N, C-alpha and C positions, 0 to 999 in steps of 0.2 A: 470469466472465472467463476467457479462454483464454490459455494459456501458449504462448510461442514463435510467436505469430502477429504478423507485421509489420502495424502499423496505419497505414493510408494517410493518416488525418487527421493532419497534421503537428503537432509540438510544437516550441517554440523550445528549442534546446540552447544553454546559456550557454557551453559549451566550444567548440562548432563555430561559434557566432555566426550560425546560420541555423536555419530551420525544417526539421525532419527527420522521417522515419518513425521509429517507435519500437516496442518490444516489451515484454512484461510479464515481470518476474522475480518469482518467488514466494520469499519468505524466511521461515523459521520464526522465530516470536517467542514469548516467554513472559512472563507476569507473574503476580503473586500477588494473588488477590482479597482484599477486605477481610475475608473469612472465613478467609483462609489457604489457599485452594484454588489450587494451581498450574494456570494455564490456558495452553494452547498453541494457537496459531493461525498462519496464514500471512498476512503482510502482502504487499501487491502494490506493486511499484515499476515505474514506466515508465522505460525505458532507451533511450537514443539508439541507433539502428541503425548509425550511422556511427562513433561513438567509445566506445560502451558506458558513458557517464556517465549519471547520473540526469537525467531531464527532468521538469518539472512538468506533469501533466495533471489538471485539476480533477476529472474523473470518477473517476480512479483514487484521488485523495485522498478524495473523498466515499465511495467504496466502502470504503476502509480505516476511515474514521470510523464509518460505519454498521455495519460488521462488528464492530468492537470494542464499540460500544454494545449490539448484540444479545447479544454474549457476556456483557457486564456484567449486563444484565438477566436473562439466562437463569440465571446463576449467583449472582444476588443481590448483585453488586458495586454499589458506589455511588461516584460521583465525589466527591472532596473529603473522603474519610474516611481516617483513618490508624490 
């Protein structure tokens, strides 16, 4: 995914109440694996180009989920463990 590129496929902005172009914002995230390993990654957020509020884009959500799952598997993390 590319940062700071305006995507022309519109997404609905709940704040603007219209379909809008959007861009990606990369935000650092961190969590501790079940083995106690600190893992850092970047989550991606779709942002309205008009008001800078977050908009929901299914493909961006899917990318975040798949990215976290790959990291969990790579570092031996498991869902549902404490």
